Backbone as CSV, one residue per row, in Angstrom:
resi,resn,N_x,N_y,N_z,CA_x,CA_y,CA_z,C_x,C_y,C_z
1,UNK,57.491,68.489,-19.125,56.935,68.768,-18.033,56.564,67.548,-17.266
2,UNK,56.510,67.582,-16.207,55.873,66.292,-15.328,54.535,66.127,-15.357
3,UNK,53.987,64.943,-15.730,52.491,64.782,-15.990,51.603,65.111,-14.868
4,UNK,51.918,64.910,-13.504,50.985,65.313,-12.267,51.489,66.626,-11.422
5,UNK,50.463,66.907,-10.612,50.781,68.033,-9.816,51.851,67.937,-9.023
6,UNK,51.891,67.012,-8.315,52.965,66.863,-7.212,54.296,66.926,-7.968
7,UNK,54.469,66.111,-8.810,55.803,65.758,-9.888,56.220,67.362,-10.418
8,UNK,55.063,67.806,-10.994,55.234,69.445,-11.218,55.817,70.252,-10.403
9,UNK,54.956,70.087,-9.021,55.876,71.273,-8.002,57.122,70.707,-7.791
10,UNK,57.595,69.319,-7.469,58.864,68.991,-7.121,59.695,69.451,-8.244
11,UNK,59.276,69.305,-9.321,60.237,69.879,-10.530,60.686,71.112,-10.377
12,UNK,59.737,72.231,-10.044,59.618,73.725,-9.870,60.524,73.832,-8.642
13,UNK,60.347,73.256,-7.591,61.165,73.350,-6.328,62.702,72.871,-6.633
14,UNK,62.971,72.064,-7.307,64.550,71.610,-7.728,65.210,72.662,-8.586
15,UNK,64.030,72.804,-9.801,64.654,73.691,-10.792,64.731,75.311,-10.811
16,UNK,63.589,75.921,-10.013,63.283,77.183,-9.744,62.831,77.309,-8.107
17,UNK,63.765,76.975,-7.218,63.434,76.890,-5.930,62.873,78.284,-5.468
18,UNK,63.427,79.404,-5.542,63.146,80.716,-5.062,62.247,81.486,-5.957
19,UNK,61.477,80.884,-6.928,60.672,81.619,-7.640,59.402,81.400,-6.678
20,UNK,58.693,82.408,-6.900,57.337,82.813,-6.228,56.318,81.405,-6.413
21,UNK,55.609,80.743,-5.909,54.642,79.870,-5.932,53.202,80.054,-5.946
22,UNK,53.258,80.860,-4.554,52.147,81.173,-4.168,52.126,82.377,-3.341
23,UNK,50.933,83.328,-3.486,50.576,84.702,-2.740,49.440,84.566,-2.378
24,UNK,49.420,85.157,-0.871,47.866,85.553,-0.314,48.501,86.674,0.276
25,UNK,47.546,87.935,0.103,47.776,89.071,0.508,49.458,89.577,0.467
26,UNK,50.021,89.750,1.656,51.342,89.782,1.900,52.473,88.613,2.134
27,UNK,51.702,87.597,1.981,52.561,86.409,2.503,52.638,85.579,1.074
28,UNK,53.863,85.160,1.148,54.487,84.319,-0.138,54.979,83.166,0.092
29,UNK,54.707,82.143,-0.642,55.803,80.925,-0.598,56.413,80.846,-1.711
30,UNK,57.893,80.438,-1.989,58.492,80.019,-3.034,58.117,78.532,-2.990
31,UNK,58.727,78.036,-4.590,58.573,76.826,-4.715,59.230,75.618,-3.728
32,UNK,60.539,76.295,-3.340,61.171,75.257,-2.322,60.295,75.256,-1.125
33,UNK,59.846,76.274,-0.699,59.002,76.515,0.708,57.842,75.722,0.834
34,UNK,56.962,75.824,-0.688,55.901,75.024,-0.750,55.917,73.393,-0.897
35,UNK,57.115,73.188,-1.314,57.361,71.701,-1.656,57.701,70.964,-0.094
36,UNK,58.387,71.607,0.668,58.766,71.080,2.279,57.516,71.219,2.728
37,UNK,56.707,72.133,2.919,55.421,72.193,3.661,54.309,71.037,2.983
38,UNK,54.366,70.960,1.694,53.592,69.883,1.417,53.917,68.603,1.673
39,UNK,55.348,68.316,1.494,55.729,66.893,1.787,56.004,66.611,3.190
40,UNK,55.873,67.774,4.308,55.830,67.583,5.484,54.861,66.999,6.034
41,UNK,53.675,67.856,5.534,52.044,67.472,5.855,51.725,66.195,5.290
42,UNK,51.980,65.792,4.263,51.897,64.364,3.524,52.216,63.094,4.724
43,UNK,53.592,63.607,5.051,54.267,62.740,5.779,53.429,62.575,7.190
44,UNK,52.815,63.873,7.869,52.460,63.861,8.880,50.949,63.144,8.736
45,UNK,50.248,63.130,7.776,49.031,62.717,7.472,49.180,61.134,7.418
46,UNK,50.259,60.739,6.798,50.565,59.144,6.852,50.872,58.695,8.258
47,UNK,51.474,59.317,9.006,51.847,59.014,10.481,50.858,59.039,11.606
48,UNK,49.837,59.865,11.098,48.447,59.768,11.817,47.617,58.759,11.601
49,UNK,48.134,57.794,10.585,47.329,56.422,10.112,46.275,57.029,9.079
50,UNK,46.165,58.138,8.595,45.291,58.018,7.391,45.654,57.530,6.260
51,UNK,44.773,56.598,5.972,45.016,55.800,4.803,44.658,56.322,3.470
52,UNK,45.225,55.687,2.272,45.189,55.903,0.866,43.654,56.103,0.688
53,UNK,42.991,57.033,-0.114,41.913,57.057,-0.458,40.810,57.322,0.745
54,UNK,41.355,57.691,1.786,40.475,58.343,2.884,40.126,59.618,2.572
55,UNK,38.981,60.088,2.974,38.735,61.445,2.851,39.324,62.315,4.045
56,UNK,39.772,63.230,3.821,40.402,64.617,4.795,39.180,65.923,4.380
57,UNK,38.566,66.158,5.687,37.396,67.117,5.423,38.459,68.318,5.818
58,UNK,38.399,69.471,5.186,39.268,70.853,5.495,38.081,72.034,5.044
59,UNK,38.300,72.635,6.390,37.508,74.094,6.286,38.140,74.927,5.358
60,UNK,37.844,75.411,3.982,38.611,75.914,2.961,38.514,77.267,2.752
61,UNK,39.179,78.074,3.881,39.331,79.409,3.471,40.464,79.515,2.292
62,UNK,40.355,80.690,1.890,41.371,81.066,0.627,42.628,81.500,1.640
63,UNK,43.325,80.551,1.858,44.648,80.709,2.510,45.720,80.059,1.844
64,UNK,46.922,80.285,2.043,48.087,79.404,1.941,47.985,78.000,2.423
65,UNK,47.645,77.968,3.404,47.523,76.614,4.268,46.360,75.749,3.706
66,UNK,45.387,76.236,3.252,44.398,75.332,2.255,44.980,74.643,1.016
67,UNK,46.184,75.480,0.522,46.597,75.015,-0.889,47.548,73.838,-0.444
68,UNK,48.283,74.261,0.582,49.390,73.085,1.012,48.357,71.976,1.319
69,UNK,47.176,72.042,2.444,46.716,70.866,2.796,46.017,70.141,1.329
70,UNK,45.632,70.660,0.360,45.283,70.319,-0.905,46.380,69.365,-1.535
71,UNK,47.486,70.305,-1.611,48.603,69.528,-2.394,49.276,68.100,-1.593
72,UNK,49.093,68.498,-0.013,49.739,67.060,0.883,48.710,66.142,0.611
73,UNK,47.302,66.145,0.612,46.531,65.306,0.434,46.956,64.450,-1.003
74,UNK,46.820,65.287,-1.956,47.178,64.597,-3.330,48.624,63.633,-3.028
75,UNK,49.469,64.045,-2.681,50.966,63.558,-2.350,50.703,62.531,-1.526
76,UNK,49.770,62.194,-0.663,49.575,61.160,0.188,48.314,60.064,-0.146
77,UNK,48.124,60.460,-1.512,46.854,59.800,-2.168,45.615,59.657,-1.188
78,UNK,45.498,60.942,-0.550,44.174,61.157,0.451,43.151,62.011,-0.489
79,UNK,41.855,61.965,-0.427,40.808,62.690,-0.980,40.354,63.724,-0.086
80,UNK,40.924,65.079,-0.664,40.604,66.300,-0.446,39.111,66.661,-0.467
81,UNK,38.345,67.125,0.806,37.038,67.406,0.782,37.231,68.784,1.175
82,UNK,36.987,69.799,0.503,36.948,71.225,0.880,35.516,71.469,1.663
83,UNK,35.360,72.131,2.607,33.935,72.698,2.985,34.160,74.049,3.127
84,UNK,33.454,74.616,2.325,33.147,76.261,2.234,32.866,77.084,3.483
85,UNK,33.533,77.876,3.978,33.133,78.646,5.348,31.627,79.080,5.173
86,UNK,31.151,79.461,3.959,29.684,80.128,4.021,28.749,78.823,4.471
87,UNK,29.039,77.728,4.205,27.815,76.527,4.396,28.057,76.436,5.927
88,UNK,26.918,76.485,6.550,26.774,76.403,8.285,25.501,75.496,8.225
89,UNK,25.688,74.729,9.692,24.177,74.058,10.005,23.895,73.013,9.075
90,UNK,22.686,72.876,8.669,21.957,72.022,7.751,22.492,72.027,6.610
91,UNK,23.257,73.073,6.111,23.560,73.115,4.659,24.749,72.088,4.545
């Protein structure tokens, strides 16, 4: 098995593309779809000029998009900083 998470994702996208990778309620992403979204978002983050090891602050709801953002940050060597929706104001 590949040693890191992104390599693991790409391995599954190549060898098991139609297998379900994520489910949120009635929404699902297979490994091929997940890998495509992750790599596309990682490329977009780089095109926006976000440098390696910069922090990406994300409002972290329990959604497929949050997982995609986390994996895209990893793929782009960006630090993912989740903000929990329950934290508001001075918290």
